[in-house]
C-alpha positions as a LaTeX table, in Angstrom:
\begin{tabular}{lrrr}
\hline
Residue & $x$ (\AA) & $y$ (\AA) & $z$ (\AA) \\
\hline
Unk1 & 4.90 & 14.27 & $-18.51$ \\
Unk2 & 2.15 & 15.37 & $-16.88$ \\
Unk3 & 1.36 & 13.78 & $-12.83$ \\
Unk4 & $-1.91$ & 11.24 & $-13.85$ \\
Unk5 & $-4.66$ & 11.59 & $-11.30$ \\
Unk6 & $-4.38$ & 7.91 & $-11.20$ \\
Unk7 & $-1.04$ & 8.20 & $-10.13$ \\
Unk8 & 1.93 & 10.21 & $-7.59$ \\
Unk9 & 4.42 & 10.44 & $-10.45$ \\
Unk10 & 8.78 & 11.35 & $-9.33$ \\
Unk11 & 11.58 & 10.78 & $-11.24$ \\
Unk12 & 14.93 & 10.53 & $-8.88$ \\
Unk13 & 18.52 & 11.03 & $-10.31$ \\
Unk14 & 19.36 & 7.49 & $-9.94$ \\
Unk15 & 19.61 & 4.59 & $-11.74$ \\
Unk16 & 16.09 & 2.19 & $-12.05$ \\
Unk17 & 18.01 & $-1.17$ & $-9.19$ \\
Unk18 & 18.82 & 2.50 & $-6.68$ \\
Unk19 & 16.11 & 4.45 & $-7.58$ \\
Unk20 & 13.61 & 0.96 & $-6.10$ \\
Unk21 & 16.49 & 0.58 & $-2.74$ \\
Unk22 & 15.67 & 4.68 & $-2.62$ \\
Unk23 & 11.82 & 3.92 & $-3.07$ \\
Unk24 & 12.07 & 0.41 & $-1.02$ \\
Unk25 & 13.52 & 2.89 & 2.70 \\
Unk26 & 11.69 & 5.27 & 1.70 \\
Unk27 & 7.99 & 2.58 & 2.10 \\
Unk28 & 9.61 & 1.30 & 5.00 \\
Unk29 & 8.96 & 4.24 & 6.92 \\
Unk30 & 5.68 & 4.69 & 6.32 \\
Unk31 & 5.35 & 0.69 & 6.91 \\
Unk32 & 4.58 & $-0.17$ & 3.65 \\
Unk33 & 6.71 & $-2.05$ & 1.26 \\
Unk34 & 6.94 & $-4.09$ & $-2.41$ \\
Unk35 & 4.87 & $-7.10$ & $-1.71$ \\
Unk36 & 5.41 & $-8.67$ & $-5.60$ \\
Unk37 & 7.96 & $-7.33$ & $-8.74$ \\
Unk38 & 7.63 & $-7.98$ & $-12.33$ \\
Unk39 & 10.55 & $-7.21$ & $-14.76$ \\
Unk40 & 8.94 & $-5.96$ & $-17.66$ \\
Unk41 & 12.40 & $-5.57$ & $-19.50$ \\
Unk42 & 13.18 & $-9.23$ & $-18.88$ \\
Unk43 & 9.23 & $-10.55$ & $-20.13$ \\
Unk44 & 9.26 & $-8.37$ & $-22.75$ \\
Unk45 & 12.64 & $-9.91$ & $-24.24$ \\
Unk46 & 12.00 & $-13.07$ & $-23.45$ \\
Unk47 & 8.33 & $-13.23$ & $-24.19$ \\
Unk48 & 8.21 & $-10.81$ & $-27.22$ \\
Unk49 & 11.67 & $-10.59$ & $-28.29$ \\
Unk50 & 11.51 & $-6.99$ & $-28.20$ \\
Unk51 & 14.25 & $-4.68$ & $-26.38$ \\
Unk52 & 13.44 & $-2.67$ & $-23.55$ \\
Unk53 & 15.02 & 0.26 & $-21.60$ \\
Unk54 & 14.76 & $-0.85$ & $-17.56$ \\
Unk55 & 11.32 & $-0.92$ & $-16.24$ \\
Unk56 & 9.36 & $-3.17$ & $-13.36$ \\
Unk57 & 6.15 & $-3.28$ & $-12.12$ \\
Unk58 & 5.91 & $-3.58$ & $-8.64$ \\
Unk59 & 2.77 & $-4.09$ & $-5.74$ \\
Unk60 & 2.99 & $-2.10$ & $-3.29$ \\
Unk61 & 1.50 & $-2.09$ & 0.30 \\
Unk62 & 0.62 & $-1.30$ & 3.75 \\
Unk63 & $-0.28$ & $-4.51$ & 5.79 \\
Unk64 & $-2.36$ & $-2.65$ & 7.64 \\
Unk65 & $-4.48$ & $-1.14$ & 5.03 \\
Unk66 & $-4.77$ & $-4.08$ & 3.24 \\
Unk67 & $-6.30$ & $-5.32$ & 5.83 \\
Unk68 & $-9.05$ & $-3.15$ & 5.96 \\
Unk69 & $-9.89$ & $-3.28$ & 3.06 \\
Unk70 & $-10.22$ & $-6.70$ & 2.97 \\
Unk71 & $-11.94$ & $-6.54$ & 6.31 \\
Unk72 & $-14.93$ & $-4.42$ & 4.95 \\
Unk73 & $-14.82$ & $-5.27$ & 1.69 \\
Unk74 & $-13.42$ & $-8.84$ & 0.68 \\
Unk75 & $-13.96$ & $-8.34$ & $-2.96$ \\
Unk76 & $-11.28$ & $-5.26$ & $-3.07$ \\
Unk77 & $-8.91$ & $-7.38$ & $-2.64$ \\
Unk78 & $-8.77$ & $-7.96$ & $-7.24$ \\
Unk79 & $-7.46$ & $-4.07$ & $-6.86$ \\
Unk80 & $-4.74$ & $-4.68$ & $-4.15$ \\
Unk81 & $-1.66$ & $-4.21$ & $-3.71$ \\
Unk82 & $-1.30$ & $-0.18$ & $-4.94$ \\
Unk83 & 0.52 & $-0.68$ & $-8.35$ \\
Unk84 & 3.80 & 1.44 & $-9.10$ \\
Unk85 & 5.34 & 1.74 & $-12.66$ \\
Unk86 & 9.46 & 2.47 & $-12.37$ \\
Unk87 & 11.17 & 3.09 & $-15.36$ \\
Unk88 & 14.49 & 4.30 & $-16.10$ \\
Unk89 & 14.03 & 5.63 & $-20.11$ \\
Unk90 & 16.76 & 8.38 & $-19.56$ \\
Unk91 & 20.03 & 6.55 & $-18.54$ \\
Unk92 & 20.61 & 7.44 & $-15.10$ \\
Unk93 & 16.56 & 8.84 & $-14.10$ \\
Unk94 & 13.56 & 6.76 & $-13.04$ \\
Unk95 & 10.02 & 7.83 & $-13.10$ \\
Unk96 & 8.06 & 6.48 & $-10.27$ \\
Unk97 & 4.50 & 6.11 & $-10.72$ \\
Unk98 & 2.62 & 5.39 & $-7.83$ \\
Unk99 & $-1.44$ & 4.06 & $-8.16$ \\
Unk100 & $-2.99$ & 7.07 & $-6.15$ \\
Unk101 & $-5.05$ & 5.22 & $-3.44$ \\
Unk102 & $-7.45$ & 6.84 & $-4.29$ \\
Unk103 & $-8.39$ & 4.66 & $-7.73$ \\
Unk104 & $-9.90$ & 2.17 & $-5.40$ \\
Unk105 & $-11.73$ & 4.23 & $-2.87$ \\
Unk106 & $-13.55$ & 5.09 & $-6.11$ \\
Unk107 & $-14.48$ & 2.55 & $-6.73$ \\
Unk108 & $-17.10$ & 2.52 & $-3.55$ \\
Unk109 & $-19.59$ & 3.36 & $-1.16$ \\
Unk110 & $-17.82$ & 1.50 & 1.62 \\
Unk111 & $-16.77$ & 4.24 & 3.93 \\
Unk112 & $-13.82$ & 1.61 & 5.72 \\
Unk113 & $-12.93$ & 0.99 & 2.46 \\
Unk114 & $-12.71$ & 5.22 & 1.85 \\
Unk115 & $-11.47$ & 5.43 & 5.62 \\
Unk116 & $-8.19$ & 2.76 & 5.02 \\
Unk117 & $-7.77$ & 4.57 & 0.94 \\
Unk118 & $-7.25$ & 8.23 & 2.91 \\
Unk119 & $-4.91$ & 6.32 & 4.79 \\
Unk120 & $-2.78$ & 4.96 & 2.13 \\
Unk121 & $-2.53$ & 8.36 & 0.01 \\
Unk122 & $-1.54$ & 10.27 & 3.09 \\
Unk123 & 1.22 & 7.64 & 4.21 \\
Unk124 & 2.48 & 7.81 & $-0.11$ \\
Unk125 & 2.23 & 11.13 & $-0.24$ \\
Unk126 & 5.00 & 11.34 & 2.60 \\
Unk127 & 6.83 & 8.53 & 0.48 \\
Unk128 & 6.73 & 10.93 & $-2.39$ \\
Unk129 & 7.97 & 13.93 & $-0.70$ \\
Unk130 & 10.78 & 12.16 & 1.28 \\
Unk131 & 11.55 & 10.81 & $-2.09$ \\
Unk132 & 11.91 & 14.53 & $-3.36$ \\
Unk133 & 13.97 & 15.87 & $-1.16$ \\
Unk134 & 16.45 & 12.45 & $-0.57$ \\
Unk135 & 15.14 & 11.58 & 3.01 \\
Unk136 & 13.61 & 8.27 & 2.16 \\
Unk137 & 14.88 & 6.29 & 4.61 \\
Unk138 & 14.31 & 8.62 & 7.05 \\
Unk139 & 11.24 & 9.14 & 9.54 \\
Unk140 & 9.45 & 12.55 & 10.30 \\
Unk141 & 11.54 & 14.64 & 12.23 \\
Unk142 & 9.70 & 15.10 & 15.15 \\
Unk143 & 7.60 & 18.88 & 15.99 \\
\hline
\end{tabular}
C-alpha cells in the first residue's frame, strides 16, 4: 500500500502489542506520547459481531505542540490529538500510520499553528526513522 499524503506509514516486524510498545518508546524520545487508545478489534466484535485482525486507534500528542496550537487557535482542539492507526493484518507484521500534522496546519492560516505543526511533523518523521532503523527507544546520537 503506498504512503498517503495525510499519514506517515511504516511496517514493523512485530505483533501489534509489541509494535505499540516500540512506538511508545520512539515517541518518548521526542517528548510525545499516546494519550488515548481504542481497541478496534474488540469494538467491532462487541458492537457489530464482526471478527477482525488486531487493530487499534491511538491518539498521539506532544504537550508543547498541543499548548502552542491551542494558545494560538483554541478551536483547533477539535483536530487534536494526532491520530494513529496500528493494524496487524499479517501475523507478526504491524502497519503504523501516523497522521501527518500538516493536515492540521492546512486547516488554518495561523502562523503559530503552522509552526507548531512543522515541529510535530519533524518529530514524527524522526519517530518513523527510529522505527525503521530499530533505535526506537534511543535519543538521537550526539554529533
